[in-house]
N, C-alpha and C positions, 0 to 999 in steps of 0.2 A: 492489404486493404492500399498503401499509397496509392499503385496503380490505379485501384476504383478509383479513387477522388479525386487522378488526371483522366480519365473517361467522365467522370461523369460533369469535370467543367466544360466540358468542350461542347457549344452552342449547338443544346439538337439543331434548332431551327440548321444552322450548316451540314448536321449529318440528311438535316430531310432537304435542304436544294442539292446538297454534291447525291446519293440518291437518285434524285426525280432526276437528274443532267444526266447521270449513266445511262439508267434504264431506258428513260425518254430516246435518248443518241443510239441505241442499239433496236430497239421498234425500231428504229428507222430504216438501219443496214442491212439486219436481219431478216428472215422468213419468218414470217410474225405467224401465233393461234388467230388471228382474224382481216379478213385484209381492210380497210377503211379509209376512208378519204378526210379531206378535209384537217388534216391532223392543226396547223397552226390553231384555224380558227377554232377546237375541240380545246384544246392547251389553253388558249388564252380564259376560254368559259370558265373554262376550271381552276386553273389558277384565281379571277378575279375574287373566287371562296377560300382562296386560304387566305388572300388580304383581307376582307373581312376581319376572316376567323381569329389570323393576326391584328388586328384592332383591338377586338371586342375583346379577345383572351385578357390584351397585359392586364389588363383590368379583376377577372377572373381566378388569373394564375394566383394574382397574389393573398385574395379569397384560400383559397389552392391550399396556400403552402401557413398562409397565417392557421387551418382551421387543424389542417393534418399536423401542425407542428403543434397545437396548443392539447386537441387529440392524445397525441404520443406524450408529453411533458405529464398530462393531468394521470398517465396510468392506465389509461382507456384499449382496452379490447384485449382478443385470446390472451399473444405473447407475450403478456405481460403477467400474466400467470404458470409462466411452464420458462424451464431455464434450458434452454438450444444454446448448440453454436451460431455464432455469429451467419457465418456461410450460408448453412442451413434455413435458419432464419430470409437470406436473403434468395433462398429458393422458394424458400415455400410461400415466402410475401406476394415473388411473384406472380407464381400459382394462384393466391388467393387473387391478388386482382384480376388474371380474369379471367377468376371460374366467375368473377361480380359484375364483372360489364356481358362475361356471358349471360347472367341474367338480364343486366338491365338492356344487350341490345334480345331477347329473345321477347321482349317485354315491348320492343317499338317496334314488334309483328306483331302481337297480339290487342295491342291495346289501340283502339287506331285513332284514338288525337298525335299518341306519337310516333303512328303507320307515319300520318302524316308527311309530317316534318325527315321521318328515317329513308323517304319510298325518293327525295332529291337523291341521296348516295345510289339506290336502285336504280334512278333515271336514265341513266348514262345504259347507251344503243350501241356505244362505239369502246369498252372499255378498254383501258390502259394504262399501266405506269402516273398517270397525275390524276385519275380517276379517286385516287388515293384523298385527294383536295376537293372534293368533292359530299359535300355534305354541306347542310342548309346549321346556318352558323346560329340558330338558339339550340341545334340540339346539340351539339359536340361541348358548348360552353353550360349550357343549365344542363344534359340531360349527361350525359358519358362523362364531364366535367365532378359530375356530382358521386357518379358508383366511385370515383378514388379518396374520395372523403367517403365514404360508407366504409370503401373495408379500411378503411385506417378506420374507421373509427369500428369497427367487427373485429381487427384481428390486431389491432395495437401498430400500425402501422408508424416506418418515419419514412422520410422523405429523402433517407441514402435510397430505403426501395423505392419507391415511386419514380426515384430519376432510373434506378435498371431494369423497372418494369418499360420506362420507355427509352433506353439503349439499345435492349435486346426486342421489346417490343418493331420499334419504328422500323427495323428493316422488312417481318411480318409483311405490316401493317403496308406499304409499299411493294412491294418484290409476289405478294399476293392479287395486288389488280395487276401486274405486267400483262401486255399481249409479244406473252413471246410462247412457245411450246417448253413444253417440260413431257419427259419418258416416262411410263404411268408406276414402270416402277422406285419413282421419288415418293410417287407417294402408297403403294405397299412392303414402305419400309419408311423413312421416318414418317407416312401419314398416319401411320399407328398409333406415334404419340401426338405431332403436331400438325399445325393448319397446312397444307403444301397450295402452293396455288393455282394446281388445277379442283384440290378440292373446295377451294373457296368463291373459284368461280364457279360453281356450284349455287353457290348460295346465290349469285346473280341470275341464275339462268330464268326467264320470263316464264315458267312453268312453273305455278307458283304452290305446287307440290316439291319443289326441289329446291326454294326460294324460301321459303320458310323449314332449309335448316341448313345444318352445319356453322352457324354461331358464335364459332369462340372464334381469336383474334392468333394463339399463338400454339394453346394445348389441347386438339381436337379431342381433346380425353371424355374432356367435358358433354360434346354436345356424345360423342357411344355412351359414354355413362347414365347419361341422360334422355338418352333416349331419339336424340335431331338428328343424325350423324346418316347422311344418304351419298350414294354414290352416281357422277356415271359420266364414261366416257367421253372428254376433255371437247374431241373432235363432233362432238353432239349436241353439245350446247348452242344457246340462243339468249344472247346478253341482253337486259331490259327488261319494263315495264311494257306492257302493251298498249297503255292510256298513257305511253312518254312516246311513241313513235314515229314524233311528229317534228321536224326541222325547227319550226315555232319554239316548241315544250322541251327542247334542246338548250334555251339559253339564261345565260347567268341573272339573267331580267324576271324569264318564268317563273325557273326554279324557283327563284326568292318569295316571289310570293304564291306559289302555286299553296302551301300549306292549308291555307288562306282562303282555296278555291275549293271547289266541289270537281273534284276529279275523279269520279269517280272507274274504283277500283277493279281491271277486269280478273274476277279469276279465271285462271283455265279450269282450278278441278272443278268446275261447274261447267265450266264447255264443252270439255270434253266427255266428261257425265253427259251430258243433253244431247251433245250430236254425236259421241263416237264412245255411245260403252265399249262395244269390247275393247277401245287403244285403253282404255281405264283399266279392266281388266288384266291385261296384256303386261299393262306398269307396276299392281301391283302383284299380279306373279313374277316380276322382271326383277322386283327387287332382291330373290332369293338366292340371283344369279352373278351380282352384281360383286367388285373384288369388295372385298371386307377390312 
């Protein structure tokens, strides 16, 4: 427990910056999955999102800590009703936060108002490790930040469990977005339980059939359990959203204001069905033969 407390005492922002530096550097010196240009400009735009988030999160984090601590001290939540070893509560607690986040993420794709903010993350047409930063601050602070409080209220989680979740989850969040090649055997082994980089990249595919899948951050089990798991070979993926496939729509300022603009979503399912119905049939049949 002492070792865990030492790990949790490390400033999470240092871990985030360290991981980004390592993986962004690797992306510049090895053969990557996708060939992109203007990498410094792309990094600059994405990093601006994190600056805004850090500022806003100073206030929201204090509220979240207060809320979770209050809920735990009031013995609110399921884990207060059962006697479990501390280590098991930690594991289950991390899994439950991930499950609640899964449902919040899924709703962000299904509810039009929420999608307006969430599409900022999906708009990146040249995804790399810096895409981890690229989320609208309103969504991160008021939406996904709320998921942790709700998870704590339902399951009776404490701040230690939340700290472990971020300690375990942060490497997942960053590595899943890296522009690196990962062998398919990683998906066939670790991908049975965990969200691998290739599996998460399917979630960033332009085709909405795949965009609306693979919502889990850590445990892909939630997608398998709730019927939202899809697979597509990494080499066949096209990243981003058609409606943001324009240089001016990739700028920080445009993306910040985009939730308040009428940007029509290009539904690739409808487009495919209308223009090339035979391809829609082929794609549906092919799902039965993709790696599970």
